[in-house]
LUMFIDO-675897 format. One record per residue (C-alpha): residue number from 1; residue in one letter; x, y, z. Coordinates in Angstrom, 2 decimals, padded with zeros to 5 digits. Example, Ala and Ser with C-alpha at 12.3 -4.5 7.8 and 13.67 -1.06 7.14 Angstrom:
2
  pos  code        x        y        z
    1     A   012.30  -004.50   007.80
    2     S   013.67  -001.06   007.14
This chain:
292
  pos  code        x        y        z
    1     M   075.82  -005.20   061.58
    2     A   078.05  -002.29   062.48
    3     G   081.06  -001.79   060.24
    4     D   079.56  -003.58   057.22
    5     G   078.48  -000.49   055.28
    6     S   075.20  -000.16   057.13
    7     R   073.65   003.22   057.72
    8     I   070.86   004.20   060.09
    9     I   068.54   006.90   058.74
   10     T   066.57   009.08   061.12
   11     L   063.08   009.84   059.80
   12     S   061.26   013.12   060.38
   13     S   059.17   011.29   063.00
   14     G   062.33   010.56   064.98
   15     H   062.21   006.84   064.21
   16     H   065.19   005.04   062.69
   17     V   065.43   002.70   059.70
   18     W   068.33   000.52   058.67
   19     T   069.98   000.59   055.24
   20     R   073.06  -000.98   053.73
   21     R   074.88  -000.26   050.48
   22     V   076.17  -003.30   048.59
   23     G   078.69  -003.10   045.71
   24     G   078.93  -000.74   042.76
   25     A   080.10   002.85   042.66
   26     G   076.66   004.23   041.82
   27     A   074.44   001.91   043.86
   28     G   071.45   003.54   042.20
   29     I   068.91   000.83   043.07
   30     L   066.74   000.84   046.20
   31     L   065.12  -002.47   047.21
   32     L   061.70  -002.54   048.87
   33     H   061.05  -005.82   050.67
   34     G   057.75  -007.62   050.96
   35     G   055.51  -008.36   053.87
   36     P   054.61  -005.85   054.99
   37     G   056.96  -006.45   057.88
   38     C   059.49  -008.75   056.21
   39     T   063.19  -007.86   055.96
   40     H   065.92  -007.30   053.38
   41     E   067.10  -010.88   054.05
   42     C   064.81  -012.18   051.30
   43     F   067.11  -010.36   048.84
   44     E   070.41  -011.94   049.88
   45     C   070.54  -013.84   046.59
   46     F   071.03  -010.46   044.85
   47     E   074.57  -010.41   046.23
   48     A   075.50  -013.36   043.99
   49     H   074.38  -011.56   040.82
   50     L   074.37  -007.76   040.86
   51     P   077.80  -006.80   042.31
   52     A   079.55  -009.24   039.96
   53     A   077.91  -007.35   037.08
   54     G   079.17  -004.05   038.47
   55     I   075.73  -003.09   039.79
   56     G   075.27  -001.82   043.31
   57     F   072.11  -001.56   045.37
   58     H   070.73  -000.47   048.71
   59     Y   069.09  -002.78   051.21
   60     Y   066.49  -001.06   053.38
   61     D   064.37  -002.43   056.22
   62     Q   061.13  -000.48   056.48
   63     L   059.96   000.93   059.79
   64     G   058.61  -001.80   062.04
   65     S   060.84  -004.46   060.48
   66     Y   063.49  -006.49   062.29
   67     Y   066.57  -004.32   061.69
   68     S   064.76  -000.98   062.07
   69     D   062.82   000.63   064.91
   70     Q   059.67  -001.25   065.91
   71     P   057.35   001.34   067.48
   72     E   054.16   000.19   069.15
   73     D   051.89   002.60   067.30
   74     S   049.39   000.99   064.92
   75     S   048.57   004.36   063.33
   76     L   051.95   004.17   061.55
   77     W   051.01   001.16   059.44
   78     T   049.46   002.89   056.44
   79     L   050.40   002.77   052.78
   80     E   050.62   006.56   052.58
   81     R   053.04   006.84   055.51
   82     F   055.27   004.08   054.08
   83     R   055.29   005.89   050.70
   84     E   056.53   009.07   052.39
   85     E   059.08   007.01   054.31
   86     V   060.54   005.78   051.01
   87     E   060.88   009.40   049.88
   88     E   062.70   010.29   053.10
   89     V   065.06   007.33   052.64
   90     R   065.69   008.30   049.01
   91     T   066.58   011.84   050.05
   92     A   068.86   010.69   052.89
   93     L   070.73   008.30   050.57
   94     G   071.12   011.00   047.93
   95     L   069.36   008.97   045.25
   96     D   068.02   010.69   042.17
   97     D   067.44   009.35   038.67
   98     F   067.45   005.95   040.38
   99     I   065.76   002.59   039.97
  100     L   063.14   001.55   042.51
  101     Y   062.62  -002.18   042.94
  102     G   059.69  -003.59   044.92
  103     Q   058.81  -007.21   045.61
  104     S   055.28  -008.28   046.67
  105     W   054.09  -005.65   049.21
  106     G   057.21  -003.73   048.18
  107     G   055.81  -003.75   044.63
  108     M   052.59  -002.15   045.86
  109     L   054.65   000.45   047.69
  110     A   056.76   001.03   044.56
  111     I   053.60   001.65   042.50
  112     E   052.40   004.19   045.05
  113     Y   055.79   005.89   045.09
  114     A   055.95   006.04   041.30
  115     L   052.48   007.57   041.05
  116     K   053.58   010.50   043.23
  117     Y   057.35   010.76   042.83
  118     Q   058.26   009.29   039.43
  119     A   060.24   012.44   038.54
  120     H   063.03   010.92   040.64
  121     L   062.96   007.56   038.85
  122     R   065.05   006.24   035.98
  123     G   063.26   002.92   036.15
  124     L   060.81   000.79   038.12
  125     V   060.82  -002.95   038.83
  126     I   057.62  -004.52   040.15
  127     S   058.30  -008.08   041.19
  128     N   055.51  -010.54   041.99
  129     M   052.81  -007.95   042.59
  130     T   049.49  -007.22   040.91
  131     A   047.84  -003.79   040.68
  132     S   044.90  -004.83   042.85
  133     I   044.48  -006.63   046.18
  134     P   040.93  -007.79   045.27
  135     A   042.43  -009.38   042.12
  136     Y   045.08  -011.05   044.27
  137     V   042.46  -012.38   046.69
  138     R   040.43  -013.88   043.85
  139     H   043.48  -015.70   042.51
  140     I   044.75  -017.08   045.82
  141     N   041.31  -018.44   046.57
  142     E   041.29  -020.14   043.17
  143     L   044.68  -021.67   044.01
  144     R   043.38  -022.98   047.31
  145     E   040.29  -024.45   045.68
  146     R   042.62  -026.84   043.83
  147     M   043.28  -028.62   047.12
  148     A   041.12  -031.48   048.36
  149     P   037.58  -030.27   049.20
  150     A   037.88  -031.49   052.79
  151     V   041.09  -029.50   053.25
  152     V   039.53  -026.36   051.81
  153     A   036.49  -026.77   054.08
  154     M   038.71  -027.27   057.14
  155     M   040.76  -024.14   056.35
  156     K   037.67  -021.99   055.80
  157     R   036.16  -023.30   059.04
  158     C   039.32  -022.42   061.00
  159     E   039.37  -018.95   059.46
  160     A   035.72  -018.31   060.27
  161     E   036.35  -019.37   063.88
  162     G   039.66  -017.47   064.17
  163     R   041.63  -020.69   064.79
  164     F   044.68  -019.67   062.74
  165     D   047.04  -021.55   065.08
  166     D   045.25  -024.89   064.57
  167     P   048.04  -027.42   063.79
  168     E   046.28  -028.92   060.78
  169     Y   045.43  -025.48   059.44
  170     Q   049.07  -024.46   059.76
  171     R   050.22  -027.67   058.08
  172     Q   048.01  -027.10   055.05
  173     L   048.96  -023.42   054.95
  174     M   052.61  -024.41   054.70
  175     E   051.71  -026.79   051.88
  176     L   050.26  -023.82   050.00
  177     Y   053.38  -021.81   050.78
  178     R   055.57  -024.59   049.38
  179     R   053.54  -024.58   046.17
  180     H   053.13  -020.84   045.67
  181     I   055.51  -018.83   047.90
  182     C   058.81  -020.71   047.51
  183     R   059.06  -024.08   045.78
  184     L   062.55  -024.99   046.99
  185     D   062.87  -027.80   049.51
  186     P   064.26  -026.99   051.99
  187     W   063.80  -023.25   051.92
  188     P   067.02  -021.23   051.72
  189     D   068.29  -020.00   055.07
  190     A   067.65  -016.39   054.03
  191     M   063.98  -017.18   053.44
  192     V   063.71  -018.97   056.78
  193     R   065.20  -015.93   058.53
  194     T   062.90  -013.59   056.63
  195     F   059.82  -015.40   057.93
  196     A   061.30  -015.82   061.42
  197     H   061.91  -012.07   061.60
  198     M   058.47  -011.12   060.28
  199     A   057.04  -008.10   062.14
  200     A   053.64  -009.52   063.04
  201     P   052.07  -006.22   064.21
  202     V   052.77  -004.58   060.83
  203     Y   051.78  -007.63   058.80
  204     N   048.58  -008.32   060.70
  205     A   047.48  -004.68   060.60
  206     M   047.93  -004.28   056.85
  207     Q   047.58  -007.81   055.39
  208     G   045.84  -010.07   057.88
  209     N   046.74  -013.39   059.47
  210     N   048.55  -014.98   056.52
  211     E   049.09  -014.75   052.76
  212     F   045.71  -016.35   052.04
  213     V   043.65  -014.19   054.40
  214     V   043.52  -010.47   053.57
  215     T   041.59  -008.48   056.16
  216     G   043.98  -005.57   056.82
  217     T   044.05  -001.90   055.94
  218     F   045.09  -002.40   052.31
  219     A   042.39  -004.99   051.52
  220     E   040.61  -002.68   049.06
  221     W   043.73  -001.28   047.36
  222     D   043.26  -001.11   043.58
  223     R   045.36   000.87   041.07
  224     W   044.22  -000.60   037.74
  225     E   043.05   002.76   036.42
  226     H   046.03   004.69   037.76
  227     I   049.04   002.69   036.60
  228     R   048.62   004.15   033.10
  229     R   050.22   007.29   034.59
  230     I   053.52   005.48   035.24
  231     R   055.75   006.69   032.42
  232     V   059.16   005.36   033.44
  233     P   060.52   002.15   031.87
  234     T   059.09  -000.66   034.00
  235     L   059.94  -004.35   034.37
  236     L   057.19  -006.64   035.66
  237     L   058.29  -010.04   036.98
  238     V   055.93  -012.91   037.88
  239     G   056.27  -016.61   038.61
  240     R   054.13  -019.13   036.74
  241     H   053.18  -020.65   040.14
  242     D   052.86  -017.26   041.86
  243     T   050.15  -016.12   044.24
  244     M   049.71  -013.35   041.67
  245     R   047.82  -014.21   038.49
  246     V   050.10  -014.16   035.44
  247     A   047.30  -012.72   033.29
  248     D   046.97  -009.80   035.71
  249     I   050.65  -008.97   035.42
  250     E   050.39  -009.18   031.64
  251     E   047.47  -006.74   031.79
  252     M   049.63  -004.40   033.86
  253     G   052.19  -004.63   031.07
  254     R   049.59  -003.43   028.59
  255     R   048.49  -000.53   030.77
  256     I   051.89   000.84   031.82
  257     P   053.18   002.59   028.69
  258     Q   056.84   001.52   028.86
  259     A   056.49  -001.90   030.50
  260     K   058.01  -005.30   029.81
  261     V   056.70  -008.52   031.37
  262     A   058.88  -011.50   032.26
  263     V   057.19  -014.77   033.28
  264     L   059.39  -017.11   035.30
  265     E   058.15  -020.53   034.23
  266     N   059.58  -022.44   037.21
  267     G   059.04  -019.69   039.75
  268     S   056.51  -018.88   042.43
  269     H   056.06  -015.77   044.57
  270     C   059.74  -015.74   045.48
  271     A   060.98  -016.45   041.97
  272     M   064.32  -014.83   042.77
  273     W   064.99  -018.01   044.73
  274     D   063.10  -020.82   042.98
  275     D   063.76  -019.68   039.39
  276     E   066.95  -017.80   040.15
  277     A   068.85  -018.06   036.85
  278     A   065.93  -016.89   034.71
  279     Y   064.93  -014.21   037.19
  280     F   068.33  -012.54   037.27
  281     A   068.83  -012.90   033.53
  282     H   065.73  -010.74   033.02
  283     L   066.60  -008.34   035.83
  284     L   070.21  -007.82   034.72
  285     A   069.17  -007.27   031.10
  286     Y   066.73  -004.59   032.24
  287     L   069.30  -002.90   034.50
  288     R   071.89  -002.81   031.72
  289     E   069.32  -001.18   029.44
  290     R   068.84   001.49   032.11
  291     G   072.59   002.20   032.16
  292     N   073.55   000.26   035.30
C-alpha cells in the first residue's frame, strides 16, 4: 500500500504498525478494529460516507494484524499492552482532542483507553460492544439456544471434544454468523477479506476458537462499575440482531453520563454493513455535534 497515504509507526518495543489517513484536513478520528486480530478492512464502507461529509479518519491495524508486524510472542496479547499501543499511535499521529471509535473488540479497547486517557478525547464511539464479556457470553448462548436442539447439542459436543474444525460444526457456526455477525448475502468483499486476514494467534489467545466460544485472556473482563467514570460525549451503537444484547447497551447508556444509544433495527454485529444507511446517519450526526 505504499504511496496511498499509509504510514508505518514504530512502537517503543521496536515493532511496527500500519496506519493510513483518509480524507479531511483534520482527520481527528482513530478507528479501532475488532477481532482481536481483524483488520481495518471491515471499515472500508466508511470511505463512502465520512470523506464526502468533510470528515477524515485514520485506519490503524493493531500489532499482530495482517498489515502490521506479526511477532510470535504470546505475551504481547494483553488488553493492557494494546491500550498502551493505542496511546503510542495517538502520540505518533499527533492526535489530541480527538474522537476514538472502537468496534467490537475495538470497543472494549476504546473503553479501556478512555478510562485511563480520556483527557485526550473529544468524543468516544463504542460500536457493537457491551461493557462485560460475561454478559456477552450469556447473550450469545441464548442466541444459539434458539437453534434446533439437535444442532445445539452437536455444537456443544464438538466444543467439549475440541472438534472445532468438524464440517457440520463449521456449517452451523456460519449460520449463526449469517444471523448475528453480518446479515448480508453474500458478504461484502471487505468482510470476506477481514475474516480471511484474521490473525489467529491473537484471536485465539484473547477470545478463543470463535465468536461463540470465549476461553481467552479477556474472558472475565467486566467494566460495568467503571464506565461511570467516562465523562466524554459517547455514542453507543448496537444492532437489533447483534451478538451484544441491546438491553446491555442501553444500560451502558444510562451509566455513562454523556451517552446516547442508537439501535440499528436491521443490523447485526457488523451493522455498518447490514444497516448501513441508519448506522451512518447516527454516526455522522454525532460527529457533526462534536465539530467534525
